[in-house]
N, C-alpha and C positions, 0 to 999 in steps of 0.2 A: 836441414835438407833444403836445397834451393827450390825455387818455384819452377813449375813446368812452363815451357816456352810454347806459346800459342801464336799462330799466324791466322789472320782473319781475311777472308776473301769477300769483297763487296762488288756491287755494280752501280750503286747510286749514292743516296744520302747517308746510308750506313747507320741507321738508328739502333739496330741491334748490335752493331759493332761498338757504338758509343756506350751502350749499356754494359757490354763486356769490358770495355776499356775502363770505365769508371768503377765497376766492381773490382777490377784488378788493382785499383789504387789502395784498397783496404789492406792493411798489414797482414791480416789473417787469410787473405785470398791465396789459394795454392797455385795460381797461375799468373803469368805476366804476358802482355801482348808484345811480341817482338817485331811484328810486321803487319801492315795493312796493305793489301794488294787489290787492284781492281782491273777489270777488263775495259775500263774507260778512264783515260788519263785525266778527264775533267770531272770525275765523280766527286761530289761534294764531301763524301766521307773521307777522302784523302786529305783534304784541307784541314778538317777537324783533327784527324790523327796526327798530322804533321805539327799542328799547333800544340798538341799535347805531348810532343816529343817522341812520337812513335815513328819508326822508319816506315817509309811508304814506297810503293812501286805501282805505276800505272802504265798500261799499254793497251791499245785497241786490238781486239781480236780480228778485226775486219781484214780480209784478204789472206789470213793465215789458216792453214788446216788445223782442225781441232787438236789432234795429237801434238802437232808442232807447237801450238800456242800453250797447251798444257805443260809441255816440256820447259818452255820459258818460265812459266809460273813455278813449276817444280824447282827449277834451278834457284829462283829467288827465295823460295821457302827454305831450301837447304843452306843457302848462303847466310840466311838470318838465324840459322840454328834451330828452326822450329821443330818441335816434337809432336805437336798436334795441329790440326787445321779446323777452323770453325767457319762454315759457310754462313754468311749473314746477308741474305738478299743477293746472292751471287747468281745472276740470271744466265748461267751457261750450263749446258749439258756437258758433263765431264767424260773424257775418253776412258775406256777400260784400263788403259795403261796407267793413267794418273790415279784412278781409284785403287788399282792394285798396289801401287807404291805406298799409298797411305791407308791401306786396309786396316780397320780397327783403330784408326787414329784420326778420323775425320768425322765431324758432326755437322748436322744441318738442322735449322729450325723451319718448320713448315706450318702454315696457318690453317690447320684443320686437325681434327681428332683422328689421326691415322689409326687404322687403315682406310678410313673414310676420306674421300675426295683428294686423291693424289693429283698432282699437277696444278693447273691454274683454276681461277674463278671459284675458289673454295668457299668464300662467304656466300656468293649467290647460290651455289649448289646446296649449301646447308639450309638456306632460307627457302629455296624452292621445294626442298624435301619436307619442309614443315618440322625440322628438328627443333627441339627445345633449347639445345646448346650447340654452339660451334666451339672453337678453341684453337689451341696450338699444340704442337708436338716437337720434341727434340729427338732425333734418331741418328743412329750410326749410318754413314753413307756407304751404300753398296752400289753395284753396277746397275741395279734396277732402280728406276725413278721413285723416290720417296718410299723405299721398300725395306730399308734396314731396320734392325731391332730398335724399338721405341724405348727411350731411356726415361722420358718424363712427359707429362701432359698437363695442361690446365684447361678445364672446361670454362666457357664463357656463355652466360645466358643470352639468348636471343629475345629481345624485349619487343613488346607490341609497338609498332610504328618504326622499328629499326630500318635503316637503309644500309646499303653496303658500306657506305662511308662511316656511319655511326658504329656499326658492328666492328668494322675493321679497326677503328680507333681504340676500342676497348680491348680487342684481341692484341693489338700492338703493345698495350701496357702489360698484358699478361706475358707476351713474348719476352719483353725486357726483364721481367722478374724470373721467368722460368729458365732462360738460356744460361744466365750467369750461374745459377745454382746447379744446374745439371752439368755444365762444363766443369765446375769445381769438383763435383763428385766424380766425374769421369776421369779427370787427370789424376785423381788420388787413388783410383781403384787398384792400380798396379803397385801401390806403395803400402797397402794394408797388409797386416800380418797374415790374414786368412788367404788372401790372393797369393802371397809369396810362398806360404806353406803348400798351397795346392800345386803351384808350379814345381817346387822342389819334390813334392810327393810324386807327381807324375813322372818326373825324370828318374827318381830313385827306384820306383816300383817297376819301371820299364826294364830294369836290369834283371838278369836271371836269378830266380829263386830268392827274391828279396821280400821281406815282410816289414811291417811297421809296428813298433811298440812304443811305450812311454818309459823313459828311463831318467831318473833324477829330475822329474818334472818336465822333461823335454821330449817332443816327438823324435824318435830315432829310427834308423833304418839299418838292417843287417841281413846277412844270409839267414834263411829260415833255420831256426834253432841253432844259430851259429853266432859268429862275431859281428859286431857293429862297425859300420863304416861311415856313418853320417848322422849328425844331430842338427836339429833346427832349434835355434835359441832366440828367445824374445825377452829381453830385459831380465835375463837370468841372474839371480843374486843382485838385482837392481843395478846392473851395469849399463842399462840404456841402449844396448846393442841388439840389432836384429840381423841375424847371420846364419850361415850354416858352418858346421865344424866338420872337417874331413881329415882323413889320414894322408900324410905325405910318405915318401919313400924312406925318409930318414930325418933326424933333427937338422941336418945340414940343409936339406931342401926347404924345410920350414923357415930357417933363418934367412935363406936367400930370398924367398918369396916376400917375407916381411921387409927386408932391407930394400928390395927393388920397388915395392909398392905398399908403403905403410898405411896409405889411406884405404886400401882394399883388404889387405891381409893383416891379421894380428895373432898374437899368441894367447890362446884361450886359457883362462884361469881354471884350476881344478882338473886339468888334463895332463899334468905331469910334464915330463920331457920326452915323451914317446913320438913326437913329431906331428901331433895334431895341429891343424892350422884353422883359424877362423877366416871366413870370407864374408865381408859385410854385404848385406842386401838392402841397406838403408841409404845408399848413395843416390845420385841423380838418376842413373839408369843402370839396370842390371844386364850384364852380358850373359844371356842364358846359354849360349853355346859354350862359353867358358865354364859355367856352372855344371853343365852336362859333362864336360870333359873331366873336371875335377872329381865329380861323383863317380864316374867310370874308373878313373885312376884309383880312387880310394877303395872302391869295390874290389878291384884286383888285388889290393894288399891283403884282403881277408878271405877272398873266395878260394875254395879248394881247387887244386890244379885241374881236376877233371872239368870243372866249370869254365875256367879260363881257356882251357884247350878247346872246348866246344865253341866258345865265343870267338876264338882266333880262327877256327875252321870256318865258322859262319861268315866272318869278315873276309876271309880269303876267297870264299865262294862268291 
C-alpha cells in the first residue's frame, strides 16, 4: 500500500513542518510530504523544504480576497496530488469554501490543551489562569476556530519561574513529537479493517430488509432470512486480501470486470463459478460511491421482486 500524500501549509519558519518532514523519512511512516505551501513567498520553511527535495509554493495573500487566495492554494494542493492537509503555523483564517473542500482531511496543531484557550496568546493565558499545565493539541479543522474534534494532546508542566518564552520552547518540543504521531494515525484510520467494515456495513444495512451474520468466518449481508449478497473478507484463508465480495449478473460480467481492472477486481477462491467478484479495499483510496453501487446491484440479484419493485417505485418518486 502506498503512503498517504500530505501537503503542509506554513507561514514562517515551519518547525512543525520540519518535524513532519523528517518523520516522513522513516520507511515505516505511512505518509509522505508532497508539497509545502506558504502565504509568504519568503517564508524560511520553504527554503528548508526545497533543500529536502519537497515541492514548494509561496504567494503573498495581500490584496487578494480570502476565498480567492484559498482557491489558489487549493489548486496547488490538488496539482500536487495531496490527500490530506496539515496546517503547521499557518497564520490565516480559512474560508468556509476551503474548509468544506477538505472536510475531514485537514489537521491543525494548536498550542493549548483544547478546548482551553482557543486563538492567540495561549501560553500567557494559561500562566495567568494559574494552570499547572499548558500543552498542545492536534485537531481536525472545521469552520469554527480551533473547534474541531481533538485527536491528541500533550500536557506540558508550567514550572516556577517560567516565562512565555521558556514555556513556549518546551511546548514546541511536545508539538514536534505529537503532530507526526497523530498525523500518522489519522492517515491510517481509513485503511484499518474496522473502519472499512463499518463503512461497508453502513452501506449494506441501508438497503431494504438487510441483516448481517457471520458465515465461513466472514461478516456477510443478506436479505433477512434469505440469500446473501455481500461478504467482507480480511486475510481469509491467509490470502492477505482485504475486500468485499459481491454478486455479478453473470460469470461473463465477472470476467469483464477483472479483465478491465485486475488491480481492483479479482476472482474469489471458494466461491465457485457463480459470478461472485472480489473488490479490493486495500488500495490507495476507496471509491465509496462505486462500492455503494456494486452493493446495490448485488442486493438486486437476490432480493424478492416485491422488494425491488418497491425500491424502483421509491427511486421514480
